[in-house]
C-alpha positions as CSV (number, residue, x, y, z in Angstrom):
1,M,-50.8,-85.5,98.7
2,K,-52.0,-85.7,94.7
3,L,-54.8,-86.7,95.9
4,R,-55.7,-84.6,98.3
5,A,-54.6,-81.6,96.3
6,A,-56.9,-82.7,93.3
7,G,-59.9,-82.9,95.4
8,L,-58.8,-79.3,96.8
9,L,-58.6,-78.0,93.3
10,L,-62.3,-79.4,92.3
11,L,-63.9,-78.1,95.6
12,G,-62.2,-74.9,94.7
13,L,-64.7,-74.8,91.7
14,L,-67.6,-75.7,93.8
15,A,-67.0,-73.7,97.0
16,S,-70.3,-73.7,98.8
17,C,-72.4,-70.5,98.3
18,R,-76.1,-70.3,100.0
19,G,-78.8,-70.3,97.0
20,E,-77.0,-72.5,94.7
21,F,-79.2,-75.1,92.7
22,S,-79.1,-77.4,90.4
23,P,-80.4,-76.7,87.0
24,V,-83.4,-78.2,85.1
25,T,-82.4,-81.4,82.9
26,V,-84.0,-81.5,79.3
27,Y,-83.9,-84.4,77.2
28,I,-83.3,-84.1,73.8
29,S,-84.0,-86.7,71.0
30,L,-81.5,-87.0,68.1
31,D,-83.8,-89.3,66.7
32,E,-86.5,-86.7,66.1
33,D,-86.3,-84.1,63.0
34,P,-84.1,-81.1,63.9
35,E,-86.7,-78.7,63.9
36,L,-88.7,-80.8,66.6
37,R,-86.4,-81.9,69.0
38,W,-86.3,-78.7,71.3
39,A,-89.6,-78.7,72.2
40,P,-89.1,-80.0,75.3
41,I,-87.7,-76.6,76.4
42,T,-91.3,-75.2,76.2
43,K,-92.2,-77.4,79.1
44,A,-88.9,-76.9,81.0
45,F,-89.4,-73.3,80.8
46,D,-91.7,-70.0,80.4
47,V,-92.0,-69.3,77.0
48,E,-92.6,-65.6,77.4
49,Y,-89.5,-65.7,80.0
50,L,-87.3,-66.9,77.4
51,K,-88.2,-64.2,75.2
52,K,-87.6,-61.4,77.4
53,A,-84.6,-63.2,78.7
54,A,-83.3,-63.6,74.7
55,A,-84.1,-59.8,73.8
56,E,-82.1,-58.8,77.2
57,V,-78.7,-60.9,76.4
58,I,-79.3,-59.7,72.6
59,D,-79.9,-56.0,73.4
60,T,-77.0,-55.7,75.9
61,T,-74.8,-57.3,74.0
62,V,-75.3,-56.9,69.9
63,P,-75.0,-53.9,67.9
64,K,-78.3,-52.9,66.2
65,W,-76.7,-53.1,62.8
66,V,-76.5,-56.9,63.4
67,H,-80.0,-57.4,63.1
68,E,-79.9,-56.0,59.2
69,A,-76.6,-58.0,58.9
70,V,-78.0,-61.2,59.4
71,T,-81.3,-60.6,57.2
72,P,-79.5,-62.4,53.8
73,I,-78.4,-64.8,56.1
74,V,-81.8,-65.5,57.3
75,M,-83.5,-65.8,53.9
76,A,-80.9,-68.6,52.9
77,L,-80.6,-70.0,56.3
78,E,-79.8,-73.5,54.8
79,K,-76.7,-72.4,52.3
80,Y,-74.9,-70.8,55.2
81,V,-76.0,-72.6,58.1
82,P,-75.2,-76.3,58.1
83,Q,-77.8,-79.1,59.1
84,P,-78.7,-79.9,61.8
85,Y,-78.2,-76.7,63.2
86,A,-80.2,-74.5,60.7
87,G,-83.4,-77.4,61.2
88,E,-82.6,-76.5,65.1
89,I,-82.4,-73.0,64.7
90,R,-85.8,-72.6,62.8
91,G,-87.4,-74.8,64.8
92,M,-85.7,-73.1,67.9
93,A,-87.4,-69.8,66.8
94,A,-90.7,-71.5,66.4
95,H,-90.6,-73.0,69.8
96,M,-90.0,-69.5,71.3
97,G,-92.2,-67.7,69.5
98,G,-89.2,-65.4,68.1
99,S,-87.7,-64.5,64.7
100,I,-85.3,-66.3,62.9
101,S,-82.7,-64.2,63.0
102,D,-82.8,-63.6,66.9
103,V,-82.0,-67.2,67.6
104,I,-79.3,-66.7,65.0
105,I,-77.8,-63.6,67.1
106,L,-78.6,-65.3,70.4
107,N,-76.7,-68.3,69.0
108,F,-73.5,-66.1,68.7
109,A,-73.3,-64.3,72.0
110,Y,-72.2,-66.8,73.9
111,E,-68.5,-66.9,73.4
112,I,-65.1,-68.4,80.0
113,S,-61.9,-71.3,83.6
114,A,-61.4,-74.9,83.7
115,I,-59.6,-77.6,85.4
116,V,-58.2,-81.0,84.5
117,A,-56.4,-83.5,86.9
118,Q,-55.6,-86.8,87.9
119,D,-55.7,-88.7,91.1
120,T,-53.0,-91.4,92.4
121,N,-55.4,-94.0,91.1
122,G,-55.1,-92.6,87.4
123,T,-58.8,-91.3,87.5
124,V,-59.1,-88.0,85.6
125,Y,-61.7,-85.2,86.9
126,H,-62.7,-82.3,84.8
127,G,-64.1,-78.9,86.7
128,R,-65.3,-75.6,84.9
129,N,-66.5,-72.5,85.4
130,L,-68.8,-70.7,83.1
131,D,-68.3,-67.0,83.3
132,Y,-70.5,-64.6,81.7
133,P,-71.4,-61.0,82.5
134,H,-75.3,-61.7,82.0
135,D,-77.1,-62.2,85.5
136,V,-80.5,-63.6,83.3
137,L,-78.1,-66.6,82.0
138,R,-78.6,-68.4,85.7
139,N,-82.4,-68.7,85.0
140,L,-81.7,-70.0,81.9
141,T,-79.1,-72.9,82.4
142,M,-80.0,-76.6,81.7
143,D,-78.6,-79.7,81.8
144,V,-79.1,-81.5,78.2
145,I,-78.8,-85.4,78.2
146,F,-78.8,-85.9,74.2
147,L,-80.6,-89.3,73.2
148,K,-79.5,-92.2,70.6
149,N,-81.8,-94.8,69.9
150,G,-83.3,-94.4,73.2
151,K,-80.1,-94.3,74.7
152,V,-77.7,-91.6,76.3
153,A,-75.1,-90.5,73.4
154,Y,-73.8,-87.2,75.6
155,R,-74.9,-84.4,77.9
156,G,-74.0,-81.0,78.3
157,T,-74.7,-78.2,80.2
158,S,-76.2,-74.9,78.2
159,F,-78.6,-72.3,78.1
160,A,-82.2,-72.5,76.5
161,G,-82.0,-71.2,72.9
162,Y,-78.5,-72.4,72.5
163,V,-77.9,-75.5,70.7
164,G,-73.8,-75.6,70.9
165,L,-72.8,-76.6,73.8
166,W,-69.5,-75.7,75.9
167,T,-69.8,-78.0,78.6
168,G,-70.3,-81.9,77.9
169,Q,-69.1,-85.6,78.5
170,S,-69.3,-88.4,76.4
171,P,-69.6,-91.3,78.5
172,N,-66.8,-93.8,79.4
173,K,-65.0,-91.8,76.6
174,F,-64.3,-88.1,77.4
175,T,-65.0,-84.6,78.9
176,V,-64.7,-81.5,77.1
177,S,-65.3,-77.9,77.7
178,G,-64.2,-74.7,76.0
179,D,-63.0,-71.1,77.2
180,Q,-62.9,-68.1,75.3
181,R,-59.1,-67.5,74.2
182,G,-57.9,-64.0,75.9
183,S,-56.2,-63.1,72.7
184,E,-59.7,-62.9,71.1
185,H,-60.8,-59.1,71.4
186,W,-64.4,-58.3,71.5
187,W,-64.4,-56.2,68.8
188,N,-63.6,-58.9,66.5
189,W,-66.6,-61.2,67.3
190,W,-68.5,-60.1,64.2
191,K,-65.6,-61.2,62.3
192,N,-66.5,-64.7,63.6
193,V,-69.8,-64.3,62.4
194,V,-68.4,-64.1,59.0
195,S,-66.1,-66.6,59.4
196,A,-68.9,-68.8,60.5
197,F,-71.0,-68.2,57.0
198,L,-68.7,-67.3,54.6
199,F,-65.6,-69.4,55.4
200,R,-67.8,-72.3,56.3
201,R,-66.0,-72.2,59.5
202,T,-67.4,-74.0,62.6
203,P,-68.8,-72.3,65.7
204,V,-66.4,-73.4,68.7
205,S,-69.5,-74.5,70.4
206,W,-71.0,-76.6,67.7
207,L,-67.6,-78.5,67.5
208,V,-68.0,-79.8,70.9
209,R,-71.2,-81.0,70.5
210,E,-70.1,-82.7,67.0
211,T,-67.2,-84.3,68.6
212,L,-69.3,-85.3,71.7
213,E,-71.6,-87.1,69.0
214,E,-68.9,-88.5,66.7
215,A,-65.3,-88.8,68.7
216,E,-64.7,-92.8,69.4
217,D,-62.2,-91.7,72.6
218,F,-60.3,-89.2,73.9
219,Q,-57.4,-89.5,71.3
220,D,-60.1,-89.0,68.2
221,A,-61.4,-85.9,70.4
222,V,-58.1,-84.1,70.7
223,M,-57.6,-84.6,67.4
224,R,-61.1,-83.2,65.7
225,L,-60.7,-80.2,69.0
226,A,-57.1,-79.3,67.7
227,K,-57.6,-79.8,63.8
228,I,-60.9,-78.7,62.7
229,P,-61.2,-75.2,61.2
230,I,-63.1,-72.9,63.6
231,I,-64.5,-69.3,63.8
232,T,-62.1,-68.0,66.1
233,G,-59.5,-68.6,68.6
234,V,-60.7,-70.8,71.9
235,Y,-59.0,-73.0,74.5
236,Y,-60.7,-77.0,74.6
237,I,-59.8,-78.8,77.5
238,V,-60.3,-82.6,77.2
239,G,-60.3,-85.4,79.8
240,G,-60.4,-88.9,79.0
241,V,-61.1,-92.4,81.1
242,R,-57.7,-93.5,81.3
243,A,-54.4,-92.1,83.1
244,G,-52.7,-89.6,81.5
245,E,-55.4,-88.8,79.2
246,G,-56.3,-84.7,79.9
247,A,-55.2,-82.2,77.7
248,V,-55.6,-78.0,77.2
249,I,-55.7,-77.3,73.4
250,T,-55.0,-73.9,72.8
251,R,-56.4,-72.9,69.4
252,D,-56.1,-70.7,66.5
253,R,-59.2,-70.5,63.7
254,T,-56.9,-73.0,61.4
255,G,-55.5,-75.3,63.8
256,P,-53.5,-75.8,67.3
257,A,-51.2,-73.2,68.6
258,D,-50.3,-75.7,71.5
259,I,-51.4,-79.1,72.7
260,W,-50.8,-79.5,76.7
261,P,-51.2,-82.5,78.1
262,L,-51.0,-84.1,81.1
263,T,-47.5,-85.2,82.3
264,P,-48.4,-87.3,85.5
265,I,-45.1,-88.9,85.5
266,N,-42.9,-85.7,85.7
267,G,-45.5,-84.3,88.4
268,G,-47.7,-82.6,85.6
269,W,-50.8,-84.4,87.2
270,Y,-53.3,-81.2,86.4
271,R,-53.4,-78.5,84.3
272,V,-55.3,-75.1,84.8
273,E,-57.1,-73.0,82.0
274,T,-58.2,-69.5,82.4
275,N,-58.7,-67.2,79.3
276,F,-54.8,-66.7,78.8
277,D,-52.3,-68.5,77.1
278,H,-50.6,-71.1,79.8
279,W,-47.3,-70.5,78.6
280,L,-47.2,-66.6,79.0
281,P,-47.5,-64.7,82.3
282,P,-50.9,-63.6,82.9
283,P,-52.2,-59.9,82.4
284,A,-51.8,-57.7,85.2
285,R,-55.6,-57.3,84.8
286,D,-58.0,-60.2,84.4
287,H,-61.3,-59.8,83.3
288,R,-62.9,-62.5,85.7
289,R,-66.5,-62.3,85.2
290,I,-69.6,-63.3,87.0
291,T,-69.7,-67.2,87.5
292,V,-72.7,-68.5,86.2
293,Y,-72.4,-72.6,86.8
294,T,-69.9,-74.7,87.6
295,T,-69.6,-78.4,86.4
296,I,-67.7,-81.4,88.0
297,M,-67.6,-84.5,86.0
298,S,-65.4,-87.6,85.1
299,A,-66.1,-89.4,81.9
300,A,-65.2,-93.2,84.0
301,A,-68.0,-92.3,86.0
302,P,-70.3,-90.3,84.3
303,E,-73.0,-90.8,86.4
304,K,-71.2,-88.3,88.9
305,Y,-71.7,-85.7,86.4
306,N,-73.0,-82.6,88.4
307,T,-73.6,-78.6,87.6
308,L,-74.6,-76.3,90.2
309,V,-75.8,-72.9,89.3
310,R,-73.8,-70.1,91.2
311,P,-76.1,-67.2,92.1
312,Q,-75.8,-63.7,92.3
313,G,-73.3,-63.0,95.5
314,C,-71.4,-65.6,95.0
315,P,-67.4,-65.1,95.6
316,P,-65.7,-64.6,92.3
317,T,-63.8,-67.2,91.3
């Protein structure tokens, strides 16, 4: 019964909808100079379309005064943005033919529900929906495979022009996804930018990527995601390769507010996280948004990583 229920939970994320498609796959070599490594996106996407899509996201999300506010950051990019992200952002701007300030803004404009579950054999599955109110992102969605010394270091699903990750997998180690924490109001968004650049805290999606690259195993990943200071509250959902390796980490800026692990012996064989603290009753009005993509993954079977882009008109999830 438990195995069947786990399957139903994950199938609920991948409910059939006409027009679903798999995103393009882009290979990024971490051995390349940061300013050069994202060049493959110019072969996977039309550059002019990327520029127009990025402008649409920025114009409908970001106040105009922000363009002026980030100018000092652009003038001293290396001072405020750590490597390799400074180099990657600089290179991304060159590849897309845009301004560095616009690429910086774009990388802070994406700030989402997830399930981690264990079947009766102890295999941990991780599914996530990423929701965002911009239809254009469907056409920018890509699976990214990061290579180190010619081998797969980790992979994830992201958007063209974005250097962070909200969804990722370190093969045979762990999976991770991030969800916006509902208590973080949208009007605090620009405080997060200040927090990132002036207080040197890590953007939440950059910490996902750093953890995928550096953590040795599930436990190491949980410790990093729970303790490293970040720019805003978030939920990190983590799945491992062994029975019982699954947790939802509720984050404040400076540390964990709660860690909610799998407890299969006591009946807690799955955890579902949306955008609200699990120990509180859900709000009467849930601001569920348009699902852009759905990913199903299991670190113990990394070859089964699967993302589907959800077309407009799919039932809300």
